[in-house]
C-alpha positions, -999 to 999 in steps of 0.1 A, spaced: 267 -284 649 302 -275 636 299 -241 618 317 -250 586 296 -281 581 264 -262 588 274 -234 564 284 -258 537 252 -277 541 232 -244 539 249 -234 506 246 -268 491 209 -269 499 204 -234 484 223 -243 452 204 -276 446 184 -275 415 202 -246 398 210 -247 361 239 -269 349 274 -253 347 282 -230 319 307 -239 291 326 -206 297 334 -181 324 311 -150 327 324 -121 307 331 -87 324 300 -65 326 291 -34 346 296 -45 382 318 -75 373 354 -71 363 361 -108 359 373 -110 395 348 -94 419 311 -90 418 297 -57 430 263 -55 447 242 -25 456 226 -20 490 204 10 494 192 18 530 183 45 554 216 50 571 207 85 585 174 100 595 145 84 616 147 50 599 184 45 603 177 24 634 162 -1 609 185 3 579 218 -1 597 210 -36 610 200 -46 574 234 -37 562 250 -57 589 229 -87 579 239 -84 543 276 -80 552 276 -110 574 263 -134 548 287 -123 521 316 -121 545 310 -158 551 307 -165 514 340 -146 507 360 -162 535 346 -197 537 337 -204 500 362 -182 483 335 -160 469 305 -167 446 311 -196 423 340 -205 445 362 -176 432 344 -143 427 346 -121 458 316 -100 466 320 -62 471 291 -42 485 283 -7 472 262 9 500 242 41 496 220 61 520 184 70 509 172 83 543 139 65 536 130 92 511 118 87 476 139 114 458 170 102 476 163 67 465 161 77 429 194 95 432 211 66 450 199 41 424 210 62 395 244 68 411 253 30 413 231 12 388 259 11 362 285 -1 388 266 -31 402 252 -63 388 221 -61 410 207 -44 441 209 -70 468 186 -51 492 166 -19 488 148 -8 520 112 3 519 79 -1 501 74 35 490 111 38 481 111 6 460 81 19 441 98 52 434 125 35 413 105 6 399 99 21 364 137 26 360 144 -9 375 121 -24 348 137 -4 320 172 -14 332 163 -51 337 180 -48 371 172 -75 397 164 -57 430 161 -74 464 129 -56 474 129 -46 511 93 -37 511 68 -64 521 39 -56 498 22 -86 482 23 -69 448 61 -71 447 57 -108 439 40 -98 407 69 -76 396 94 -93 373 125 -76 384 119 -76 421 132 -103 444 111 -100 476 119 -122 505 94 -127 534 57 -129 540 39 -98 527 24 -73 551 -11 -83 540 -4 -119 550 11 -109 584 -19 -87 591 -44 -114 581 -27 -141 601 -24 -118 632 -60 -106 632 -72 -142 626 -53 -155 655 -64 -127 678 -100 -132 669 -101 -170 669 -76 -178 697 -66 -145 713 -98 -134 730 -104 -104 708 -135 -116 689 -162 -90 690 -138 -61 697 -138 -30 676 -109 -31 652 -93 2 639 -63 13 619 -37 40 624 -23 39 590 7 58 574 -7 74 542 16 57 517 20 22 501 36 8 533 5 17 553 -19 7 525 -5 -29 524 -12 -34 561 -46 -18 558 -55 -41 530 -47 -71 552 -68 -60 582 -97 -50 560 -96 -85 543 -95 -102 577 -123 -81 592 -146 -87 562 -141 -125 564 -143 -126 602 -173 -104 605 -153 -79 626 -162 -43 629 -138 -17 617 -146 14 638 -122 39 623 -92 42 599 -71 72 609 -42 83 588 -9 102 592 21 111 571 57 100 573 66 135 584 41 139 613 55 145 648 23 150 668 -5 124 669 -29 139 695 -56 144 669 -53 108 657 -54 95 692 -85 115 700 -102 101 669 -94 65 678 -106 69 714 -138 86 702 -144 56 679 -141 32 709 -112 14 692 -102 -17 712 -77 -32 688 -56 -8 666 -34 -19 638 -6 6 634 19 10 605 48 32 615 85 31 625 99 34 660 105 72 663 69 79 654 56 50 675 72 65 706 54 98 700 22 80 693 25 62 727 31 95 744 -1 110 729 -21 79 738 -9 79 775 -18 116 779 -55 109 771 -55 75 789 -60 56 757 -48 20 760 -62 -4 733 -44 -35 722 -20 -22 696 -11 -46 667 21 -32 651 32 -39 616 68 -52 623 88 -20 614 69 -4 643 92 -21 667 130 -20 673 150 -34 702 161 1 711 125 6 724 132 -16 754 150 14 769 121 38 763 104 54 793 72 41 777 84 5 778 58 -6 804 30 7 783 43 -11 752 48 -43 772 12 -43 783 -5 -31 752 16 -40 720 18 -72 700 38 -73 667 28 -89 634 61 -102 620 75 -136 608 101 -162 616 112 -176 650 126 -158 680 162 -147 677 184 -176 688 159 -204 685 183 -232 679 155 -256 670 151 -236 637 181 -246 615 182 -213 596 182 -193 628 209 -214 644 232 -208 613 223 -170 613 234 -167 650 266 -186 643 275 -163 614 266 -132 633 289 -141 662 317 -150 639 315 -121 614 295 -94 631 302 -98 668 293 -61 675 259 -64 658 230 -66 682 202 -91 677 177 -74 655 149 -85 631 163 -61 605 196 -80 606 176 -110 596 160 -91 567 195 -82 553 208 -118 559 180 -135 541 180 -109 512 217 -118 508 208 -155 508 183 -150 480 207 -128 460 233 -155 463 210 -181 447 203 -158 417 240 -149 413 251 -185 415 226 -194 388 239 -165 366 275 -176 371 266 -211 360 248 -198 329 278 -176 321 261 -142 321 263 -117 350 247 -89 330 215 -73 342 194 -92 317 214 -124 324 206 -121 361 169 -116 353 170 -148 332 187 -167 360 161 -155 385 134 -168 363 151 -202 362 149 -207 400 116 -224 409 117 -220 446 139 -209 476 140 -223 511 154 -204 540 154 -231 567 127 -215 588 138 -179 591 110 -172 566 87 -195 548 94 -212 515 90 -191 484 78 -201 449 96 -182 422 102 -189 385 85 -168 358 65 -139 374 31 -155 368 41 -185 390 56 -166 419 40 -170 453 50 -157 487 50 -177 519 18 -177 539 34 -182 573 40 -154 597 45 -149 635 30 -129 663 52 -115 691 47 -98 724 71 -73 741 95 -88 766 128 -70 773 143 -103 786 143 -116 750 167 -105 723 155 -72 707 126 -73 731 102 -97 714 89 -130 726 70 -154 703 33 -157 709 28 -180 679 55 -185 653 56 -197 617 19 -202 615 -7 -197 587 -44 -192 586 -72 -203 563 -78 -166 555 -42 -162 544 -47 -190 519 -80 -175 508 -63 -141 502 -35 -158 482 -60 -177 461 -80 -145 453 -48 -127 444 -30 -155 425 -32 -138 391 
């Protein structure tokens, strides 16, 4: 497929169904001077989570670089400028970063983290700021100002446990949780508890830790004592490496089911790689990187090679890329309505009934907040360093009956 044709088709598909063109050009507002549109991106660029936040920025940059160069900017003429801030994956720093740029951007295209997004949510609502929510909590689809993209953690956990129990040979095993004691961890725990209840699975133990913990010997001892055979873990790579070290020391080797931020491609060079290869599967979404049979992935790889050739394959690159796609749809609708103010973007967001991402994530139902629904498809990966960023699809873009049941029970 010729890249320009593919990109033009992608943008045309995304723009279909948006409101009719406005009678006048958008007036200058904070973040828009009549020529350029400024968008915020708030990520962990330093600290333990930087290995995740930096690829997100690369993904956002790549999409908007293509928009600027190949389409002349949003609306065919308004170039996009990114205002990037580091929040170090900390709530106080998130509040500071948000307040620093909120009057200089029309929206936040991507804000990394569940706990960090919740830290600024009251201000976001007061400011009527549309925020591309980087956290994957189901409740974000019920928040008017948040623009979440991707299957929620709850859905990923439910689909993964359902698959392992029904098709993966784990039925009858003792399921446990190693859960970070914050909203990020709580979302995953909610998913496995829902799945366990409906599958008749036994939860042997739920062991918690904090974002600041460095030693996990106590938690590993508790999990081993509870005879845990499958452990769902909600962490990030630096802590996961330490967890593995503690597990190896006591000869504890369950099947680990990792919420997707647990993994990064940098772990393929870890001394503990062989343990992870044998014992870890990852609950995530979308296809394998480079799967040309998925139109959205084929386009993503083309753009990455053209505009970010130094960026390595990474799921978090995909997160930034699809957040930028979603922001583009909202911004194009606002341009057509002639209002790029914060409240104008919120109205434009409400006017978009659905978004499709050509297979890199499932279709989203948007519109007014009471109608919004997340995709129910997700994927399960195993560790394989021969694959880009070390993950091989076990089962991709699938859904379960339990995911549909969860969504029905949480529809309102």
